[in-house]
NUMAR-152404 format. One record per residue (C-alpha): residue in one letter; x, y, z. Coordinates in steps of 0.2 Angstrom, whole numbers, padded with zeros to 4 digits, always signed. Layout:
! NUMAR-152404
AXYZ ...
//
This chain:
! NUMAR-152404
X+0000+0000-0001 X+0008+0018-0006 X+0012+0030+0009 X-0002+0042+0012 X+0001+0059+0004 X+0003+0074+0014 X-0012+0087+0015 X-0015+0099+0002 X-0017+0117+0005 X-0032+0127-0001 X-0022+0135-0016 X-0017+0119-0021 X-0035+0110-0021 X-0040+0124-0032 X-0029+0120-0045 X-0033+0102-0044 X-0049+0105-0044 X-0047+0116-0060 X-0036+0103-0068 X-0051+0090-0067 X-0064+0101-0072 X-0053+0103-0086 X-0051+0085-0091 X-0067+0077-0085 X-0082+0088-0092 X-0094+0074-0099 X-0096+0056-0095 X-0088+0052-0109 X-0072+0058-0100 X-0071+0044-0087 X-0066+0032-0101 X-0049+0039-0103 X-0046+0042-0084 X-0035+0027-0082 X-0024+0035-0097 X-0025+0052-0088 X-0020+0044-0071 X-0005+0035-0080 X+0002+0052-0088 X-0001+0060-0069 X+0010+0045-0061 X+0023+0047-0074 X+0025+0066-0072 X+0025+0063-0053 X+0039+0049-0055 X+0050+0061-0066 X+0047+0075-0054 X+0053+0065-0040 X+0068+0062-0051 X+0072+0078-0054 X+0071+0082-0035 X+0083+0070-0029 X+0095+0074-0042 X+0093+0094-0036 X+0096+0088-0018 X+0113+0078-0022 X+0119+0094-0032 X+0116+0104-0017 X+0124+0092-0007 X+0138+0093-0017 X+0139+0112-0019 X+0139+0113-0001 X+0153+0101+0002 X+0164+0111-0012 X+0161+0127-0004 X+0165+0120+0013 X+0181+0113+0006 X+0185+0129-0002 X+0184+0140+0013 X+0195+0129+0022 X+0207+0129+0010 X+0206+0149+0008 X+0209+0148+0027 X+0224+0138+0026 X+0231+0148+0012 X+0228+0164+0021 X+0237+0157+0037 X+0251+0150+0026 X+0253+0167+0017 X+0253+0176+0035 X+0266+0163+0040 X+0276+0166+0024 X+0275+0185+0025 X+0281+0183+0043 X+0295+0174+0038 X+0301+0185+0023 X+0299+0200+0036 X+0310+0191+0048 X+0324+0187+0031 X+0321+0203+0025 X+0327+0210+0043 X+0340+0198+0044 X+0347+0200+0026 X+0347+0221+0027 X+0351+0221+0047 X+0336+0233+0050 X+0324+0231+0063 X+0312+0244+0054 X+0302+0239+0039 X+0304+0254+0029 X+0322+0255+0028 X+0323+0236+0024 X+0312+0239+0011 X+0324+0253+0004 X+0338+0243+0006 X+0330+0228-0004 X+0325+0238-0019 X+0344+0244-0020 X+0348+0225-0022 X+0334+0222-0034 X+0340+0237-0044 X+0358+0229-0046 X+0349+0212-0050 X+0340+0223-0065 X+0357+0228-0071 X+0364+0211-0070 X+0348+0206-0081 X+0352+0220-0092 X+0370+0215-0094 X+0365+0199-0097 X+0353+0203-0110 X+0369+0216-0118 X+0380+0202-0117 X+0368+0191-0126 X+0366+0204-0141 X+0384+0206-0143 X+0385+0188-0144 X+0372+0188-0157 X+0380+0200-0167 X+0397+0192-0167 X+0388+0175-0172 X+0381+0185-0188 X+0396+0194-0191 X+0406+0176-0190 X+0394+0169-0201 X+0392+0180-0213 X+0411+0182-0215 X+0412+0162-0217 X+0400+0163-0232 X+0407+0177-0239 X+0419+0168-0253 X+0410+0150-0256 X+0392+0157-0255 X+0391+0175-0255 X+0372+0176-0256 X+0372+0165-0240 X+0382+0180-0233 X+0368+0192-0235 X+0356+0185-0223 X+0366+0187-0208 X+0371+0202-0213 X+0355+0211-0215 X+0350+0203-0198 X+0365+0213-0191 X+0358+0229-0198 X+0342+0225-0192 X+0350+0225-0174 X+0358+0240-0176 X+0344+0250-0183 X+0332+0244-0167 X+0346+0250-0156 X+0346+0268-0164 X+0326+0269-0164 X+0327+0263-0145 X+0338+0275-0141 X+0328+0290-0141 X+0315+0282-0129 X+0330+0275-0118 X+0335+0292-0116 X+0352+0287-0124 X+0356+0272-0114 X+0370+0261-0119 X+0379+0272-0132 X+0394+0259-0131 X+0383+0244-0137 X+0376+0254-0150 X+0392+0260-0157 X+0402+0243-0156 X+0388+0235-0166 X+0388+0250-0179 X+0405+0249-0181 X+0405+0230-0183 X+0391+0230-0194 X+0400+0244-0205 X+0417+0232-0204 X+0407+0218-0211 X+0399+0230-0224 X+0417+0235-0229 X+0424+0217-0231 X+0408+0210-0240 X+0408+0226-0251 X+0427+0223-0256 X+0424+0204-0258 X+0407+0208-0269 X+0417+0222-0280 X+0431+0210-0283 X+0421+0198-0290 X+0413+0212-0300 X+0430+0218-0307 X+0435+0203-0313 X+0418+0201-0324 X+0423+0218-0331 X+0440+0215-0335 X+0433+0200-0345 X+0421+0212-0353 X+0435+0223-0357 X+0425+0237-0348 X+0427+0251-0351 X+0434+0251-0369 X+0424+0255-0384 X+0424+0237-0390 X+0415+0227-0377 X+0414+0209-0375 X+0397+0204-0370 X+0393+0186-0373 X+0378+0179-0363 X+0387+0169-0350 X+0398+0183-0345 X+0383+0196-0346 X+0374+0184-0334 X+0390+0181-0321 X+0392+0201-0322 X+0371+0202-0318 X+0374+0192-0303 X+0387+0201-0296 X+0379+0217-0299 X+0364+0211-0290 X+0375+0205-0274 X+0380+0222-0273 X+0363+0229-0275 X+0356+0218-0261 X+0372+0222-0251 X+0365+0241-0252 X+0347+0237-0250 X+0344+0240-0232 X+0352+0257-0233 X+0343+0261-0249 X+0327+0258-0237 X+0334+0270-0224 X+0338+0283-0238 X+0320+0280-0244 X+0312+0285-0226 X+0325+0300-0224 X+0322+0307-0240 X+0303+0311-0238 X+0308+0323-0223 X+0323+0332-0228 X+0336+0336-0242 X+0348+0321-0242 X+0361+0317-0256 X+0356+0302-0267 X+0364+0285-0265 X+0377+0280-0278 X+0375+0262-0281 X+0388+0250-0276 X+0390+0241-0294 X+0393+0257-0302 X+0405+0265-0290 X+0417+0248-0297 X+0412+0254-0314 X+0414+0272-0313 X+0431+0268-0305 X+0442+0268-0322 X+0432+0283-0330 X+0435+0292-0314 X+0455+0287-0317 X+0455+0293-0335 X+0446+0309-0332 X+0459+0314-0317 X+0475+0309-0331 X+0467+0321-0344 X+0459+0336-0331 X+0473+0337-0318 X+0492+0341-0316 X+0500+0350-0333 X+0489+0339-0345 X+0486+0351-0362 X+0468+0345-0359 X+0467+0355-0341 X+0466+0372-0344 X+0458+0385-0334 X+0451+0395-0348 X+0442+0379-0356 X+0430+0372-0342 X+0420+0366-0357 X+0436+0352-0360 X+0431+0341-0345 X+0412+0347-0344 X+0410+0341-0362 X+0419+0325-0356 X+0406+0321-0344 X+0394+0324-0356 X+0403+0311-0368 X+0403+0299-0354 X+0386+0300-0352 X+0382+0298-0370 X+0394+0283-0373 X+0390+0272-0358 X+0371+0277-0353 X+0365+0266-0367 X+0374+0250-0358 X+0366+0253-0342 X+0349+0256-0350 X+0352+0240-0358 X+0358+0227-0344 X+0357+0236-0327 X+0338+0244-0329 X+0331+0225-0334 X+0339+0222-0316 X+0330+0237-0307 X+0313+0231-0314 X+0314+0213-0308 X+0318+0218-0290 X+0305+0230-0291 X+0292+0215-0296 X+0301+0203-0285 X+0288+0196-0271 X+0294+0204-0254 X+0306+0215-0262 X+0305+0234-0256 X+0297+0248-0265 X+0315+0256-0268 X+0317+0250-0284 X+0301+0255-0291 X+0309+0272-0296 X+0327+0269-0299 X+0333+0273-0318 X+0349+0264-0323 X+0354+0280-0334 X+0350+0290-0319 X+0360+0281-0307 X+0374+0282-0320 X+0374+0302-0319 X+0372+0301-0300 X+0389+0291-0299 X+0399+0302-0311 X+0395+0318-0304 X+0405+0315-0287 X+0421+0314-0299 X+0414+0331-0307 X+0411+0340-0289 X+0430+0335-0283 X+0435+0344-0300 X+0425+0360-0296 X+0431+0360-0279 X+0450+0362-0286 X+0445+0372-0300 X+0434+0386-0294 X+0447+0394-0282 X+0460+0393-0296 X+0448+0405-0306 X+0440+0415-0294 X+0452+0428-0294 X+0450+0431-0314 X+0433+0438-0317 X+0433+0433-0336 X+0436+0414-0332 X+0424+0414-0317 X+0410+0421-0328 X+0414+0410-0342 X+0415+0393-0332 X+0398+0397-0323 X+0390+0400-0341 X+0398+0384-0347 X+0391+0374-0330 X+0375+0380-0334 X+0376+0374-0352 X+0381+0357-0344 X+0365+0358-0334 X+0353+0360-0347 X+0361+0347-0357 X+0359+0335-0343 X+0340+0339-0342 X+0338+0342-0357 X+0344+0326-0366 X+0342+0316-0350 X+0327+0323-0340 X+0338+0318-0326 X+0330+0317-0309 X+0343+0310-0297 X+0332+0305-0283 X+0317+0295-0286 X+0309+0300-0271 X+0312+0319-0270 X+0297+0330-0275 X+0309+0342-0282 X+0318+0342-0299 X+0336+0341-0301 X+0343+0360-0296 X+0359+0357-0306 X+0377+0358-0304 X+0377+0377-0305 X+0365+0377-0290 X+0377+0368-0281 X+0392+0379-0285 X+0383+0396-0283 X+0372+0392-0268 X+0380+0378-0258 X+0397+0383-0261 X+0393+0402-0259 X+0401+0408-0275 X+0385+0416-0281 X+0389+0433-0274 X+0407+0434-0283 X+0399+0429-0298 X+0385+0442-0296 X+0398+0456-0295 X+0408+0448-0309 X+0392+0450-0321 X+0388+0467-0316 X+0404+0473-0317 X+0404+0466-0336 X+0388+0473-0339 X+0391+0491-0332 X+0408+0491-0340 X+0399+0486-0356 X+0387+0500-0354 X+0400+0513-0352 X+0408+0507-0367 X+0390+0508-0378 X+0388+0526-0370 X+0405+0533-0373 X+0405+0525-0391 X+0405+0541-0403 X+0388+0538-0411 X+0381+0533-0395 X+0369+0547-0397 X+0365+0546-0415 X+0347+0543-0421 X+0346+0526-0428 X+0334+0527-0443 X+0338+0510-0447 X+0336+0501-0434 X+0317+0501-0432 X+0302+0500-0442 X+0299+0516-0454 X+0283+0518-0446 X+0292+0518-0427 X+0300+0531-0418 X+0318+0531-0419 X+0329+0528-0404 X+0346+0532-0402 X+0359+0519-0407 X+0365+0518-0387 X+0346+0514-0382 X+0346+0500-0394 X+0362+0493-0390 X+0358+0494-0372 X+0343+0484-0375 X+0352+0472-0384 X+0364+0471-0370 X+0352+0469-0357 X+0343+0453-0368 X+0360+0445-0367 X+0360+0446-0348 X+0344+0438-0346 X+0349+0424-0359 X+0365+0422-0346 X+0355+0419-0330 X+0338+0413-0337 X+0344+0395-0333 X+0347+0398-0316 X+0336+0386-0304 X+0336+0398-0290 X+0322+0411-0289 X+0332+0423-0276 X+0347+0422-0289 X+0336+0426-0305 X+0328+0441-0295 X+0344+0448-0289 X+0352+0448-0307 X+0337+0457-0313 X+0336+0471-0299 X+0356+0472-0297 X+0361+0472-0315 X+0345+0475-0328 X+0336+0488-0318 X+0352+0495-0311 X+0357+0499-0330 X+0339+0506-0335 X+0340+0518-0322 X+0356+0523-0325 X+0352+0525-0343 X+0336+0535-0338 X+0346+0545-0327 X+0357+0550-0341 X+0343+0554-0354 X+0334+0565-0340 X+0350+0575-0337 X+0349+0577-0356 X+0332+0582-0356 X+0338+0596-0340 X+0354+0603-0350 X+0344+0604-0365 X+0331+0616-0355 X+0345+0625-0346 X+0352+0629-0362 X+0338+0637-0370 X+0333+0647-0353 X+0336+0665-0354 X+0352+0662-0344 X+0358+0650-0354 X+0356+0659-0370 X+0366+0672-0363 X+0380+0659-0357 X+0380+0650-0372 X+0382+0664-0385 X+0378+0662-0404 X+0389+0646-0406 X+0379+0638-0392 X+0364+0644-0396 X+0366+0636-0414 X+0365+0618-0405 X+0348+0619-0397 X+0340+0630-0411 X+0328+0624-0425 X+0332+0605-0430 X+0347+0602-0419 X+0336+0607-0404 X+0321+0596-0411 X+0335+0583-0412 X+0342+0583-0395 X+0324+0581-0389 X+0321+0567-0400 X+0335+0556-0395 X+0327+0558-0376 X+0309+0555-0383 X+0313+0541-0395 X+0325+0531-0382 X+0312+0532-0368 X+0298+0526-0379 X+0309+0512-0386 X+0314+0507-0370 X+0296+0508-0361 X+0290+0496-0376 X+0305+0484-0373 X+0299+0483-0354 X+0281+0481-0360 X+0286+0466-0371 X+0296+0459-0358 X+0283+0459-0346 X+0274+0449-0355 X+0286+0437-0358 X+0285+0420-0351 X+0302+0419-0342 X+0298+0436-0332 X+0278+0430-0330 X+0283+0416-0321 X+0295+0426-0312 X+0283+0438-0307 X+0270+0426-0303 X+0283+0417-0290 X+0287+0433-0283 X+0269+0435-0279 X+0268+0419-0269 X+0284+0420-0262 X+0276+0438-0254 X+0260+0432-0248 X+0269+0417-0240 X+0281+0428-0230 X+0267+0440-0225 X+0264+0433-0210 X+0283+0428-0206 X+0289+0445-0213 X+0306+0436-0219 X+0314+0442-0234 X+0310+0440-0251 X+0324+0436-0260 X+0341+0435-0251 X+0344+0451-0242 X+0330+0461-0249 X+0314+0464-0240 X+0298+0466-0249 X+0299+0485-0247 X+0315+0485-0257 X+0309+0473-0270 X+0292+0483-0273 X+0303+0501-0275 X+0314+0493-0289 X+0300+0482-0298 X+0282+0486-0294 X+0272+0493-0279 X+0257+0480-0284 X+0268+0469-0275 X+0264+0478-0257 X+0245+0480-0265 X+0243+0464-0268 X+0247+0457-0252 X+0229+0458-0246 X+0218+0443-0247 X+0208+0448-0262 X+0206+0435-0276 X+0216+0436-0292 X+0225+0451-0286 X+0242+0444-0292 X+0236+0447-0308 X+0240+0466-0309 X+0256+0473-0310 X+0273+0468-0318 X+0292+0466-0314 X+0295+0483-0323 X+0281+0493-0318 X+0294+0506-0308 X+0306+0506-0320 X+0293+0508-0337 X+0284+0522-0326 X+0299+0533-0324 X+0304+0530-0343 X+0284+0536-0347 X+0286+0551-0337 X+0302+0555-0347 X+0294+0551-0362 X+0279+0563-0358 X+0290+0577-0353 X+0301+0577-0368 X+0285+0575-0379 X+0278+0591-0372 X+0294+0600-0373 X+0295+0595-0392 X+0277+0603-0395 X+0281+0618-0383 X+0298+0620-0394 X+0288+0620-0410 X+0276+0629-0405 X+0290+0643-0399 X+0298+0642-0417 X+0282+0643-0428 X+0276+0658-0418 X+0293+0668-0419 X+0293+0664-0438 X+0275+0670-0438 X+0280+0688-0430 X+0285+0697-0446 X+0270+0690-0455 X+0258+0698-0441 X+0265+0714-0444 X+0257+0716-0462 X+0245+0730-0461 X+0241+0732-0479 X+0228+0721-0480 X+0214+0733-0482 X+0222+0742-0496 X+0226+0727-0507 X+0217+0729-0524 X+0208+0717-0532 X+0218+0703-0542 X+0212+0692-0555 X+0226+0679-0552 X+0217+0663-0548 X+0232+0656-0538 X+0239+0668-0527 X+0256+0667-0523 X+0260+0667-0502 X+0265+0684-0495 X+0284+0685-0493 X+0283+0689-0474 X+0275+0671-0472 X+0291+0663-0479 X+0302+0660-0463 X+0285+0653-0456 X+0284+0641-0470 X+0303+0637-0469 X+0302+0630-0451 X+0287+0622-0452 X+0293+0613-0467 X+0310+0608-0459 X+0305+0604-0443 X+0290+0593-0449 X+0301+0585-0461 X+0313+0580-0448 X+0300+0575-0435 X+0292+0563-0448 X+0309+0555-0450 X+0312+0553-0430 X+0293+0550-0423 X+0281+0535-0425 X+0266+0539-0433 X+0256+0541-0418 X+0267+0552-0408 X+0270+0563-0425 X+0251+0565-0426 X+0249+0570-0408 X+0262+0584-0409 X+0256+0590-0426 X+0238+0590-0417 X+0245+0600-0402 X+0254+0614-0415 X+0240+0616-0424 X+0231+0625-0410 X+0244+0639-0406 X+0246+0642-0424 X+0227+0646-0427 X+0226+0656-0411 X+0240+0667-0418 X+0234+0670-0434 X+0216+0672-0427 X+0220+0685-0414 X+0235+0694-0422 X+0230+0695-0439 X+0211+0690-0443 X+0205+0700-0428 X+0217+0713-0428 X+0215+0720-0446 X+0203+0725-0458 X+0202+0716-0475 X+0198+0721-0493 X+0191+0707-0506 X+0208+0705-0511 X+0217+0705-0493 X+0206+0692-0489 X+0210+0682-0503 X+0228+0684-0501 X+0224+0678-0482 X+0216+0663-0487 X+0229+0658-0501 X+0243+0661-0485 X+0233+0649-0475 X+0231+0636-0489 X+0250+0638-0493 X+0254+0635-0474 X+0243+0619-0474 X+0251+0613-0490 X+0268+0615-0483 X+0262+0606-0467 X+0255+0592-0478 X+0271+0589-0490 X+0280+0589-0474 X+0271+0575-0466 X+0272+0566-0480 X+0267+0546-0480 X+0264+0549-0462 X+0250+0561-0464 X+0232+0559-0470 X+0224+0570-0484 X+0217+0586-0476 X+0225+0585-0459 X+0229+0603-0459 X+0213+0608-0464 X+0206+0598-0450 X+0218+0606-0438 X+0215+0623-0444 X+0197+0620-0444 X+0190+0635-0434 X+0202+0647-0444 X+0198+0640-0461 X+0180+0643-0457 X+0185+0661-0451 X+0194+0664-0468 X+0177+0657-0478 X+0167+0671-0470 X+0181+0684-0474 X+0183+0679-0491 X+0164+0680-0497 X+0161+0688-0513 X+0153+0704-0511 X+0147+0704-0530 X+0139+0686-0529 X+0120+0687-0533 X+0106+0681-0522 X+0106+0662-0519 X+0087+0663-0522 X+0089+0670-0540 X+0106+0661-0546 X+0107+0644-0548 X+0118+0632-0558 X+0114+0621-0572 X+0112+0605-0560 X+0099+0615-0551 X+0110+0617-0535 X+0110+0634-0527 X+0126+0645-0527 X+0136+0648-0511 X+0128+0667-0503 X+0138+0681-0506 X+0143+0694-0492 X+0130+0704-0492 X+0116+0691-0490 X+0126+0683-0477 X+0128+0698-0468 X+0110+0701-0467 X+0104+0686-0462 X+0118+0684-0448 X+0114+0700-0441 X+0096+0698-0442 X+0095+0686-0428 X+0102+0671-0420 X+0091+0658-0428 X+0094+0666-0445 X+0113+0667-0440 X+0112+0647-0437 X+0104+0646-0454 X+0116+0653-0465 X+0130+0646-0455 X+0124+0630-0458 X+0122+0632-0477 X+0139+0637-0476 X+0145+0621-0469 X+0153+0631-0453 X+0153+0621-0438 X+0164+0626-0425 X+0161+0645-0425 X+0149+0653-0415 X+0136+0668-0420 X+0146+0681-0410 X+0162+0675-0418 X+0154+0673-0436 X+0149+0692-0434 X+0165+0697-0428 X+0174+0689-0444 X+0163+0697-0455 X+0165+0713-0448 X+0184+0713-0452 X+0178+0716-0471 X+0182+0734-0477 X+0166+0735-0484 X+0156+0732-0469 X+0163+0749-0463 X+0156+0757-0478 
//
């Protein structure tokens, strides 16, 4: 009989009732009662089993917890006992009863122990380094390829020690020094052995003879020996690649090329040292062209046989990128340059005291640089972002020869300038040197311009911006300034000679040199030279070389704006602006595209422009003065009203007008040859005004004219205009003088009206056109009222005269007084 179950709680009874009500709802459900009881009995047994397992697990966990607590307690007791033993031993060891003092003494002992461990590490590192070195040395001869691996490992150790030095505050310098010397000694020994192997191959190839022996097996051996040296140098190339990204360093010379360059260097020293006839101070082109010949003769060999080695190394898996940008021909040039540098270091001091030799050498060196750049597109360092600056830059900038050379070139330029100015024909106007329609400068101006263009060609190849700018300012602009001062002084001398005091002091002979055409020629020398050089400076400002120089100057000014540093050498922004263009300082603002304004020759061109304008105004003043002086006898004629009517159709000019006609003819004929079309027209237009005003005021409005007198005056003015037109020749336009004297000619039209002409209402020509109104009809309509006056003036084609002026002119006719 099963044991009785404990009584159920009210909650449990409720749940049982709900379960039975859910399972037994109809009488048919009693048929499945047995299966329901079986299911409940199985669930009960399962739950009993789970309960037993849980009780067993709880018992095990409780036992484990108790065991852990006992073990922990025992370990704590053991730790306390051990700590007490340690304290006891520490006090015994340090012989101190105070625990703090004992701890400090123990730390000292531990520090000694740590140093001992470090020493053991040093010793182990030294042992490894020595073993790597011995391993490499053992394989140099029999298996050179195997010697490279330990050497590379030794180099890595040295590099890691160097890299760790900053963090270690420079600890163990002797260890670093020892391993570095060990690696360097191993490198030199391996390099020497590998170089000997390569040299044997080169001897078999008959290098560097013109007829090389290059069978396939020999070139294959050469390539293998060259690769050994390149692999030996690879760690250094990797280090160079890293350093080249941050600072400027000299490009490396590849080990195989050092070996191959050696016989070429011996040959170079043989020819260009000592007392050899090829070693001449006045012929630097000898050794420079020799280097060019070496590059041209042997560059193809390296491009053919060494470049594939570089390309293969760049493609090899695991190879560094240091070979990806190497060019065999460029590497060959790089290997040759130290030979040239050594020659230059001994050559320059020998010629430094000889200006001509120094100047010639620098220009030959610039040609050498240009040849290397143009023919080989030389880029020495594949990791550097800048182009090759050239050997000239090294000599002038790195070695500090620029100031000396600049002074030499400046002395030569100024000496040549003085020769040009002192030449007997320097002040002569050059009528053949420019186009016929252009203003003619002096021969000195043309020669000075040629000199300055030659100077540009000489310093244009320089790679340094500062040096080019100093050449421009110290030499070219200086010569421009000196010539400007000379032209200005000539103009001032002319003004002094033509002043009242100057005329008194000069006397008759001196006065002849500044009167008439002679005086105009003096002025045209200044005007023509100033205009010629002003235009040349405008052309230079648009030249690509000077445009690039100006752009770079603007960039430098902007970059140095904050720092306040000089723009070029010792020259500040203000210094450069005062000699070139004030737009430099104006463009320091942040206005976009401000650098587009201005040019390098703004200040100099402005000075020449002012000189040109001033000399032009003096030419106009001189021409006006000469012409008006020549018109004075003509203004004294008082017989205009008493002249009788003449039947001559074409009247000859008055005799008193001859001086004026002769003066105008001579002066304008000269100006038409000396001046360009545009300035000549400007000057002639300016001369017409005073002539017109003089004749109007002193003759037309100061006399009374009979019909014959009016006809004579009209004829005289026509002859005067004809003289001007003839003198202008092909440079003038038809009717220039008539248009220039338009007001006067319109006045003469009124003055010369026919008093016997019929009225225009009754008189017509056969074609039906009206004839010109006569004197009396014009007088009637002119004095009637202003409206009538304007109508009659319009009929006569008079445009410039006012009604009052027209009436004043008409009143000059003698008939009006009657």
